[in-house]
C-alpha positions as a Markdown table, in Angstrom:
| # | Residue | x | y | z |
|---|---|---|---|---|
| 1 | Met | 13.4 | 9.5 | -10.5 |
| 2 | Lys | 12.4 | 13.0 | -11.4 |
| 3 | Thr | 13.1 | 16.0 | -9.2 |
| 4 | Lys | 10.0 | 17.4 | -7.5 |
| 5 | Phe | 9.9 | 21.0 | -6.3 |
| 6 | Asn | 8.4 | 21.7 | -2.9 |
| 7 | Lys | 7.2 | 24.9 | -1.2 |
| 8 | Ser | 10.6 | 25.6 | 0.4 |
| 9 | Asp | 12.3 | 25.4 | -3.1 |
| 10 | Phe | 10.0 | 28.1 | -4.4 |
| 11 | Leu | 10.7 | 30.2 | -1.3 |
| 12 | Leu | 14.4 | 29.9 | -1.9 |
| 13 | Leu | 14.1 | 30.9 | -5.5 |
| 14 | Ala | 11.8 | 33.8 | -4.6 |
| 15 | Ser | 14.3 | 35.1 | -2.0 |
| 16 | Tyr | 17.1 | 34.8 | -4.5 |
| 17 | Phe | 15.2 | 36.8 | -7.2 |
| 18 | Ile | 14.2 | 39.5 | -4.7 |
| 19 | Val | 17.9 | 40.1 | -3.9 |
| 20 | Ser | 19.1 | 39.7 | -7.5 |
| 21 | Ile | 16.5 | 42.1 | -8.9 |
| 22 | Ser | 17.1 | 44.6 | -6.2 |
| 23 | Leu | 20.8 | 44.7 | -7.1 |
| 24 | Gly | 19.9 | 44.8 | -10.8 |
| 25 | Val | 17.5 | 47.7 | -10.3 |
| 26 | Phe | 20.3 | 49.7 | -8.6 |
| 27 | Asp | 22.7 | 48.9 | -11.5 |
| 28 | Tyr | 20.1 | 49.9 | -14.1 |
| 29 | Tyr | 19.5 | 53.2 | -12.2 |
| 30 | Gln | 23.3 | 53.9 | -12.1 |
| 31 | Arg | 23.5 | 53.7 | -15.9 |
| 32 | Asp | 20.3 | 55.6 | -16.5 |
| 33 | Ala | 18.5 | 52.7 | -18.2 |
| 34 | Tyr | 15.2 | 53.2 | -20.1 |
| 35 | Leu | 12.0 | 52.6 | -18.2 |
| 36 | Gln | 11.0 | 49.7 | -20.6 |
| 37 | Glu | 14.2 | 47.9 | -19.6 |
| 38 | Tyr | 13.0 | 47.6 | -16.1 |
| 39 | Phe | 9.6 | 46.1 | -17.1 |
| 40 | Ile | 11.1 | 43.7 | -19.8 |
| 41 | Asp | 14.5 | 42.7 | -18.7 |
| 42 | Phe | 13.8 | 41.6 | -15.1 |
| 43 | Pro | 10.7 | 39.6 | -15.7 |
| 44 | Leu | 12.5 | 38.0 | -18.6 |
| 45 | Gln | 15.4 | 37.2 | -16.4 |
| 46 | Val | 13.1 | 35.4 | -13.9 |
| 47 | Val | 11.3 | 33.4 | -16.5 |
| 48 | Asn | 14.4 | 32.3 | -18.3 |
| 49 | Thr | 16.2 | 31.3 | -15.1 |
| 50 | Leu | 13.2 | 29.2 | -14.0 |
| 51 | Ile | 13.0 | 27.6 | -17.5 |
| 52 | Leu | 16.7 | 26.7 | -17.3 |
| 53 | Ile | 16.6 | 25.4 | -13.8 |
| 54 | Tyr | 13.4 | 23.4 | -14.5 |
| 55 | Leu | 14.8 | 21.8 | -17.7 |
| 56 | Phe | 18.1 | 20.9 | -16.1 |
| 57 | Met | 16.7 | 19.6 | -12.8 |
| 58 | Val | 13.6 | 17.9 | -14.0 |
| 59 | Trp | 14.6 | 16.6 | -17.4 |
| 60 | Leu | 18.3 | 16.7 | -18.3 |
| 61 | Ile | 20.0 | 15.6 | -15.1 |
| 62 | Pro | 17.6 | 12.9 | -14.1 |
| 63 | Glu | 17.0 | 11.5 | -17.6 |
| 64 | Tyr | 20.4 | 11.7 | -19.3 |
| 65 | Phe | 23.0 | 12.2 | -16.6 |
| 66 | Ile | 21.7 | 9.9 | -13.8 |
| 67 | Lys | 19.3 | 7.4 | -15.4 |
| 68 | Arg | 20.7 | 6.8 | -18.9 |
| 69 | Lys | 24.3 | 7.9 | -18.2 |
| 70 | Lys | 24.5 | 9.5 | -21.7 |
| 71 | Tyr | 26.8 | 12.3 | -20.9 |
| 72 | Phe | 27.3 | 13.5 | -24.5 |
| 73 | His | 23.6 | 13.9 | -24.9 |
| 74 | Phe | 23.4 | 15.7 | -21.6 |
| 75 | Ala | 26.1 | 18.2 | -22.7 |
| 76 | Phe | 24.6 | 18.6 | -26.2 |
| 77 | Phe | 21.1 | 19.3 | -25.1 |
| 78 | Gly | 22.3 | 21.4 | -22.2 |
| 79 | Leu | 24.3 | 23.7 | -24.4 |
| 80 | Leu | 21.5 | 23.8 | -27.0 |
| 81 | Ile | 19.1 | 25.0 | -24.3 |
| 82 | Met | 21.5 | 27.5 | -22.9 |
| 83 | Ile | 22.2 | 28.9 | -26.4 |
| 84 | Gly | 18.5 | 29.1 | -27.3 |
| 85 | Val | 17.5 | 30.9 | -24.1 |
| 86 | Gly | 20.6 | 33.1 | -24.1 |
| 87 | Val | 20.2 | 34.3 | -27.7 |
| 88 | Leu | 16.5 | 35.1 | -27.1 |
| 89 | Gln | 17.4 | 37.0 | -24.0 |
| 90 | Arg | 20.2 | 38.9 | -25.8 |
| 91 | Tyr | 17.9 | 39.9 | -28.7 |
| 92 | Ile | 15.1 | 41.2 | -26.3 |
| 93 | Gly | 17.6 | 42.9 | -24.1 |
| 94 | Phe | 19.3 | 44.6 | -27.1 |
| 95 | Trp | 15.8 | 45.8 | -28.3 |
| 96 | Ser | 14.6 | 47.0 | -24.8 |
| 97 | Gly | 17.8 | 49.1 | -24.4 |
| 98 | Lys | 17.3 | 50.8 | -27.8 |
| 99 | Asn | 20.8 | 49.8 | -28.9 |
| 100 | Asp | 22.2 | 50.3 | -32.4 |
| 101 | Trp | 21.5 | 47.1 | -34.3 |
| 102 | Ser | 24.6 | 47.6 | -36.4 |
| 103 | Lys | 26.6 | 46.8 | -33.2 |
| 104 | Phe | 24.7 | 43.6 | -32.5 |
| 105 | Pro | 27.3 | 40.7 | -31.9 |
| 106 | Thr | 28.2 | 38.3 | -34.7 |
| 107 | Ile | 26.9 | 34.7 | -34.5 |
| 108 | Pro | 30.1 | 33.2 | -32.9 |
| 109 | Val | 30.2 | 36.0 | -30.3 |
| 110 | Leu | 26.5 | 35.8 | -29.8 |
| 111 | Ile | 26.7 | 32.0 | -29.1 |
| 112 | Leu | 29.6 | 32.5 | -26.6 |
| 113 | Asp | 27.8 | 35.3 | -24.9 |
| 114 | Ala | 24.6 | 33.2 | -24.7 |
| 115 | Ile | 26.4 | 30.3 | -23.0 |
| 116 | Ser | 28.3 | 32.5 | -20.5 |
| 117 | Gly | 25.3 | 34.7 | -19.8 |
| 118 | Thr | 22.9 | 31.8 | -19.1 |
| 119 | Ala | 25.6 | 30.0 | -17.0 |
| 120 | Glu | 26.1 | 33.0 | -14.9 |
| 121 | Gln | 22.4 | 33.7 | -14.7 |
| 122 | Met | 21.3 | 30.3 | -13.4 |
| 123 | Gly | 24.6 | 29.3 | -11.7 |
| 124 | Leu | 23.9 | 30.7 | -8.2 |
| 125 | Pro | 20.2 | 29.7 | -7.8 |
| 126 | Phe | 21.0 | 26.3 | -9.4 |
| 127 | Ala | 23.8 | 25.8 | -6.9 |
| 128 | Phe | 21.5 | 26.7 | -4.0 |
| 129 | Leu | 18.8 | 24.3 | -5.2 |
| 130 | Leu | 21.3 | 21.4 | -5.7 |
| 131 | Thr | 22.8 | 21.9 | -2.3 |
| 132 | Lys | 19.3 | 22.0 | -0.7 |
| 133 | Lys | 18.2 | 18.8 | -2.6 |
| 134 | Phe | 21.5 | 17.1 | -1.6 |
| 135 | Tyr | 20.9 | 17.9 | 2.0 |
| 136 | Glu | 17.3 | 16.8 | 1.9 |
| 137 | Gly | 18.3 | 13.6 | 0.1 |
| 138 | Gln | 20.9 | 12.8 | 2.8 |
| 139 | Thr | 18.4 | 13.5 | 5.5 |
| 140 | Lys | 15.8 | 11.2 | 3.9 |
| 141 | Met | 18.4 | 8.5 | 3.5 |
| 142 | Leu | 19.2 | 8.7 | 7.2 |
| 143 | Asp | 15.5 | 8.5 | 8.0 |
| 144 | Ile | 15.1 | 5.5 | 5.7 |
| 145 | Glu | 18.0 | 3.7 | 7.3 |
| 146 | Lys | 16.6 | 4.4 | 10.8 |
| 147 | Gln | 13.1 | 3.2 | 9.8 |
| 148 | Gln | 14.5 | 0.1 | 8.1 |
| 149 | Lys | 16.3 | -0.9 | 11.4 |
| 150 | Glu | 13.1 | -0.3 | 13.3 |
| 151 | Asn | 11.0 | -2.3 | 10.8 |
| 152 | Glu | 13.5 | -5.1 | 10.9 |
| 153 | Leu | 13.3 | -5.3 | 14.7 |
| 154 | Lys | 9.5 | -5.2 | 14.6 |
| 155 | Leu | 9.4 | -7.9 | 11.9 |
| 156 | Leu | 11.8 | -10.1 | 13.9 |
| 157 | Arg | 9.6 | -9.6 | 17.0 |
| 158 | Ser | 6.5 | -10.6 | 15.0 |
| 159 | Gln | 8.3 | -13.7 | 13.8 |
| 160 | Leu | 9.0 | -14.8 | 17.3 |
| 161 | Asp | 5.8 | -13.6 | 18.8 |
| 162 | Pro | 5.0 | -16.2 | 21.5 |
| 163 | His | 1.3 | -15.7 | 21.1 |
| 164 | Phe | 1.3 | -16.4 | 17.4 |
| 165 | Leu | 3.3 | -19.5 | 17.9 |
| 166 | Phe | 1.3 | -20.6 | 21.0 |
| 167 | Asn | -2.0 | -20.2 | 19.2 |
| 168 | Asn | -0.8 | -22.2 | 16.2 |
| 169 | Leu | 0.5 | -24.9 | 18.4 |
| 170 | Asn | -2.8 | -25.2 | 20.2 |
| 171 | Thr | -4.6 | -25.4 | 16.9 |
| 172 | Leu | -2.1 | -28.0 | 15.6 |
| 173 | Asp | -2.5 | -30.1 | 18.8 |
| 174 | Ala | -6.3 | -30.2 | 18.3 |
| 175 | Leu | -5.9 | -31.2 | 14.7 |
| 176 | Ile | -3.5 | -34.1 | 15.3 |
| 177 | Asp | -6.2 | -36.1 | 17.0 |
| 178 | Ser | -9.2 | -34.9 | 15.1 |
| 179 | Asn | -7.9 | -34.5 | 11.6 |
| 180 | Pro | -4.4 | -35.9 | 11.0 |
| 181 | Glu | -4.4 | -35.1 | 7.3 |
| 182 | Lys | -5.3 | -31.5 | 7.9 |
| 183 | Ala | -2.7 | -31.3 | 10.6 |
| 184 | Lys | 0.0 | -32.3 | 8.1 |
| 185 | Glu | -1.2 | -29.5 | 5.8 |
| 186 | Tyr | -1.3 | -27.1 | 8.7 |
| 187 | Ile | 2.3 | -27.9 | 9.5 |
| 188 | Asn | 3.3 | -27.4 | 5.9 |
| 189 | Arg | 1.6 | -24.1 | 5.6 |
| 190 | Leu | 3.1 | -22.9 | 9.0 |
| 191 | Ser | 6.6 | -23.9 | 7.8 |
| 192 | Leu | 6.1 | -22.0 | 4.6 |
| 193 | Ile | 5.1 | -18.9 | 6.5 |
| 194 | Tyr | 8.1 | -19.0 | 8.8 |
| 195 | Arg | 10.4 | -19.7 | 5.9 |
| 196 | Tyr | 9.0 | -16.6 | 4.1 |
| 197 | Leu | 9.3 | -14.4 | 7.2 |
| 198 | Ile | 12.9 | -15.4 | 7.7 |
| 199 | Lys | 13.7 | -15.0 | 4.0 |
| 200 | Thr | 12.3 | -11.5 | 3.8 |
| 201 | Lys | 13.4 | -10.1 | 7.1 |
| 202 | Asp | 15.9 | -7.8 | 5.4 |
| 203 | Ser | 13.7 | -6.8 | 2.5 |
| 204 | Glu | 11.8 | -3.5 | 2.6 |
| 205 | Ile | 9.6 | -4.4 | -0.4 |
| 206 | Met | 8.6 | -7.7 | -2.0 |
| 207 | Glu | 7.1 | -8.8 | -5.3 |
| 208 | Leu | 3.3 | -8.6 | -5.2 |
| 209 | Thr | 2.9 | -12.2 | -6.2 |
| 210 | Ala | 5.1 | -13.4 | -3.3 |
| 211 | Glu | 3.1 | -11.4 | -0.8 |
| 212 | Leu | -0.2 | -12.9 | -2.1 |
| 213 | Asp | 1.2 | -16.4 | -2.0 |
| 214 | Phe | 2.1 | -15.7 | 1.6 |
| 215 | Ala | -1.5 | -14.4 | 2.2 |
| 216 | Glu | -3.0 | -17.7 | 0.9 |
| 217 | Asn | -1.0 | -19.6 | 3.5 |
| 218 | Tyr | -1.8 | -17.1 | 6.3 |
| 219 | Ile | -5.5 | -17.2 | 5.4 |
| 220 | Phe | -5.4 | -21.0 | 5.7 |
| 221 | Leu | -4.2 | -20.7 | 9.3 |
| 222 | Ile | -6.9 | -18.2 | 10.2 |
| 223 | Lys | -9.7 | -20.3 | 8.7 |
| 224 | Thr | -8.4 | -23.5 | 10.3 |
| 225 | Arg | -8.2 | -21.8 | 13.7 |
| 226 | Phe | -11.5 | -19.9 | 13.6 |
| 227 | Gly | -13.6 | -22.1 | 11.3 |
| 228 | Asp | -16.3 | -20.3 | 9.5 |
| 229 | Asp | -16.0 | -17.1 | 11.5 |
| 230 | Tyr | -14.0 | -15.5 | 8.6 |
| 231 | Asp | -14.3 | -15.7 | 4.9 |
| 232 | Phe | -11.6 | -14.3 | 2.5 |
| 233 | Ala | -11.6 | -13.8 | -1.2 |
| 234 | Ile | -8.7 | -12.5 | -3.3 |
| 235 | Thr | -9.5 | -11.0 | -6.8 |
| 236 | Lys | -6.6 | -10.4 | -9.1 |
| 237 | Asn | -7.4 | -7.9 | -11.9 |
| 238 | Thr | -3.9 | -7.0 | -13.1 |
| 239 | Ser | -0.5 | -8.2 | -14.2 |
| 240 | Phe | 1.9 | -8.7 | -11.3 |
| 241 | Lys | 5.1 | -7.9 | -13.4 |
| 242 | Asp | 7.4 | -5.3 | -11.8 |
| 243 | Lys | 4.9 | -4.6 | -9.0 |
| 244 | Phe | 5.8 | -4.6 | -5.3 |
| 245 | Ile | 4.4 | -3.8 | -1.9 |
| 246 | Pro | 6.1 | -3.4 | 1.5 |
| 247 | Thr | 7.1 | -6.7 | 3.0 |
| 248 | Gly | 4.4 | -7.9 | 5.4 |
| 249 | Ala | 1.8 | -5.5 | 4.1 |
| 250 | Val | -0.8 | -8.1 | 3.4 |
| 251 | Gln | -0.1 | -9.8 | 6.8 |
| 252 | Ala | -0.8 | -6.5 | 8.5 |
| 253 | Leu | -4.1 | -6.1 | 6.7 |
| 254 | Leu | -5.2 | -9.7 | 7.6 |
| 255 | Glu | -4.2 | -9.3 | 11.2 |
| 256 | Asn | -6.1 | -6.1 | 11.4 |
| 257 | Val | -9.3 | -7.8 | 10.3 |
| 258 | Val | -9.0 | -10.7 | 12.8 |
| 259 | Lys | -7.8 | -8.4 | 15.7 |
| 260 | His | -10.7 | -5.9 | 15.4 |
| 261 | Asn | -13.6 | -8.1 | 14.3 |
| 262 | Lys | -15.1 | -11.1 | 16.0 |
| 263 | Ala | -18.0 | -13.1 | 14.5 |
| 264 | Gln | -21.2 | -12.7 | 16.4 |
| 265 | Asn | -24.5 | -14.5 | 16.2 |
| 266 | Asn | -23.2 | -16.7 | 13.4 |
| 267 | Lys | -22.6 | -13.6 | 11.3 |
| 268 | Gln | -19.4 | -14.2 | 9.3 |
| 269 | Ile | -16.8 | -11.6 | 8.8 |
| 270 | Lys | -16.3 | -11.3 | 5.0 |
| 271 | Thr | -13.1 | -9.9 | 3.6 |
| 272 | Thr | -12.3 | -9.2 | 0.0 |
| 273 | Ile | -8.8 | -8.3 | -1.3 |
| 274 | Leu | -8.9 | -6.6 | -4.7 |
| 275 | Val | -5.6 | -6.3 | -6.6 |
| 276 | Gly | -5.8 | -3.6 | -9.3 |
| 277 | Asp | -3.2 | -1.8 | -11.4 |
| 278 | Asp | -2.3 | 0.8 | -8.8 |
| 279 | Trp | -3.9 | -0.2 | -5.6 |
| 280 | Leu | -4.5 | -3.2 | -3.4 |
| 281 | Val | -7.8 | -2.8 | -1.6 |
| 282 | Ser | -8.8 | -4.8 | 1.5 |
| 283 | Ser | -12.5 | -4.5 | 2.4 |
| 284 | Asn | -14.2 | -6.3 | 5.3 |
| 285 | Thr | -17.5 | -6.3 | 7.1 |
| 286 | Lys | -17.4 | -5.0 | 10.7 |
| 287 | Ser | -18.6 | -6.7 | 13.8 |
| 288 | Asn | -20.4 | -4.8 | 16.6 |
| 289 | Ser | -17.4 | -5.3 | 18.8 |
| 290 | Ile | -15.4 | -2.5 | 17.2 |
| 291 | Thr | -15.1 | 0.5 | 19.5 |
| 292 | Thr | -12.2 | 2.5 | 18.1 |
| 293 | Asn | -11.3 | 4.2 | 14.8 |
| 294 | Ser | -7.6 | 4.3 | 15.6 |
| 295 | Leu | -5.0 | 2.4 | 13.5 |
| 296 | Gly | -3.5 | -0.7 | 15.0 |
| 297 | Thr | 0.3 | -1.0 | 15.5 |
| 298 | Gly | 0.7 | -2.9 | 12.2 |
| 299 | Leu | -1.1 | -0.4 | 10.1 |
| 300 | Lys | 0.7 | 2.5 | 11.8 |
| 301 | Asn | 4.0 | 0.9 | 10.9 |
| 302 | Leu | 2.8 | 0.3 | 7.3 |
| 303 | Lys | 1.7 | 3.9 | 7.0 |
| 304 | Ala | 5.1 | 5.1 | 8.2 |
| 305 | Arg | 6.9 | 2.9 | 5.7 |
| 306 | Tyr | 4.8 | 4.2 | 2.8 |
| 307 | Lys | 5.9 | 7.7 | 3.6 |
| 308 | Leu | 9.5 | 6.7 | 3.0 |
| 309 | Leu | 8.8 | 4.3 | 0.0 |
| 310 | Ser | 6.3 | 6.2 | -2.1 |
| 311 | Asn | 4.7 | 9.5 | -2.8 |
| 312 | Lys | 1.3 | 8.0 | -2.1 |
| 313 | Asn | -0.4 | 7.4 | 1.2 |
| 314 | Ile | -2.7 | 4.7 | 2.5 |
| 315 | Leu | -6.4 | 5.4 | 2.1 |
| 316 | Ile | -8.9 | 4.4 | 4.7 |
| 317 | Glu | -12.7 | 4.4 | 4.5 |
| 318 | Asn | -14.5 | 3.5 | 7.7 |
| 319 | Asn | -18.2 | 3.5 | 8.1 |
| 320 | Thr | -20.7 | 1.6 | 10.3 |
| 321 | Thr | -20.7 | -1.6 | 8.3 |
| 322 | Ile | -17.5 | -1.7 | 6.1 |
| 323 | Tyr | -13.8 | -1.0 | 6.8 |
| 324 | Lys | -11.8 | -0.5 | 3.7 |
| 325 | Ile | -8.1 | 0.2 | 3.4 |
| 326 | Ala | -6.2 | 0.8 | 0.1 |
| 327 | Ile | -2.5 | 0.5 | -0.1 |
| 328 | Pro | -0.5 | 1.8 | -3.2 |
| 329 | Ile | 1.2 | -0.7 | -5.4 |
| 330 | Ile | 4.9 | 0.3 | -6.0 |
| 331 | Lys | 6.0 | 0.0 | -9.6 |
| 332 | Leu | 9.7 | -0.3 | -10.4 |
| 333 | Ser | 10.9 | 0.6 | -13.9 |
| 334 | Thr | 13.1 | -1.9 | -15.7 |
| 335 | Glu | 14.3 | 0.6 | -18.3 |
| 336 | Ser | 18.1 | 1.1 | -18.4 |
């Protein structure tokens, strides 16, 4: 996972550079530096520090130190970058100060100066950023743990929802006399649903294929209970390998359709679920009974979970005839 810089990171760096350059200007004034040193050295210091911080925090540390655990490569590339940036800065600084080139450091001294100079230059802002990112990471982890507990309680409550069980028992009771064979299938599907809910109660995300298998069983219950009032179609246009969505996400989408839409005048509620590479999109026709644009409890919960699981948000399109909601598909890398 690569580090991303936010607005507060840039504000922190800006504050640091203001203080650092202010002290540097005073030092340059004390030693009666040339005017061109002010206009060359300080912008160069800012640019080089930003380059070093960016390469270390966005590339070296995440890629070689954390992900691949190749510490030799991390040290090698880190030193190489510090030497390159430090040598360039030393050359430009020597020129801007109109120094005697015969006194320019030898290569071994130049390399050591480059390493120590860049380490000193980026050390303090780098430490500030790492401390800030660590604090933000800890805060986010606490939020995730809190949200996971809340989600688990909500999921457990949905599993034991007396209305859900009562409605299904009523449907089953009617089927036993009228259609025993379908009653057997209904019992089988209902048991698969409860088995899945119990199995996944501690899982924040699940494989996309498992969620869609669950959806097939859930759709069977809806269609058996409501007859031809609802029609569902699932289109799969992608490979399911290494793709996940929040546990119970499809159930929340299906429940939202049934809860907010009732078939009227023999007009069927049609729902299509399109599974693409990056998004799962649920689109349904609307009945005239809809009177609100607010999200239901299930969708609000799903939206909150996405804020913790992904950098993408749920997208909703709501017009007079169609209600469409797109949820991001979470991809987990299998690279070591």
